[in-house]
N, C-alpha and C positions, 0 to 999 in steps of 0.2 A: 487549411487542413488541420485537423485536430492533433493534439499531442496525446500519446498513449504511454503511460508508464506501466512497466511490468516488474513486480518485485516478488522474488521467491524467498520464502522464509522457512528455515529449518527449525522445527520446534522440538524441544526436549520431550522424550517419551512421557506421557501422562499429563502434559501441560496444555493440550489442545483446547479443552473446555475453558481454561483460564485465559488463554490467548484470545479465543473467540469473544469472551466477555469483555476483555480489554479493548479489542478492536471496536466492538459495539459501543463501548463507552466513549470512544473517540470519534464516532461517526459525525458528530456535530461540527467537527473541524471543516467539513466540506464547505460549509457556508462561509467560512472565514478565509479560505485560500483563494486569492484572486485568480480567476480563470479556470477554476476547477468546476467540472460539470457533475462528476460523481465518481464512485468507485464500486468495485465488486470484489468479493473474496471467494476463492474456490479452494477446497481441500484437494490438492493434487498429489497427495501421498499420505501414508499413514501418519507421518509426522512432518508434513509439508503443506504450507499454504502458498497460493499465488494470488497476489493482490493486483488488480488492474485498475489504474486511475485514468480517468478521461478528463482532458483539459481542452481549453479553446485553442491552444497552440503548443508546439514543443517548447517554445520560450516560457510559457506559463508553467509547464510541467517541470522544467529545469529550475525555474524560480521558486518552486514549492519545495525544493530539496531540503532547506534548513528545517522546515516544519516536519517533513516526513522523517528526517533523521532524528529529530527529537522524539517523535512517537516511537520509533524503533529503539532508541536509547532506553526508553522506559520499559521496553520488552526484553532487554538484553538478558535478564536472568532466566527467561523462558526459552531462549534460543540456543541452538548448538553452534551457530556460526553467524557472522554478520550477514544481514540480508543482501541479496544481489538485486540491484535496481537498475533498470535501463529505461531510456526515454526514446520513443520512436514516433515518426509521423504516421498518421493513420486517419481512418474515417470512423465516425461514431454514428450508429443508427439507433433511433429510439421509437 
C-alpha cells in the first residue's frame, strides 16, 4: 500500500506567488527522496496550500520527514504558522 502525506500550509497574505516559485524550485527533490513517487500542490484557500506527497509506503513517507522539514524551514518567513503534515496509508492511481 502506498504512503500518502498531506501537508497544509498557511501562507502570509501576498506571498502565494513567491511560495509557488519556491516549491517549483524544489520539485527536483522528488528524485532524491527514496521511495517518493511524486507530489501535487493545490490552492485550498486564499492563503492556503495543501501538498500531497505519494510514496511507495508509509515507512518511506515517514523517512522523508527530515527533507520535508528542511524545505518548510526555508519557507518559514512566508508562512503564518508551522505546516501540518500527516502520513496515511493509501492507494495511488496514475
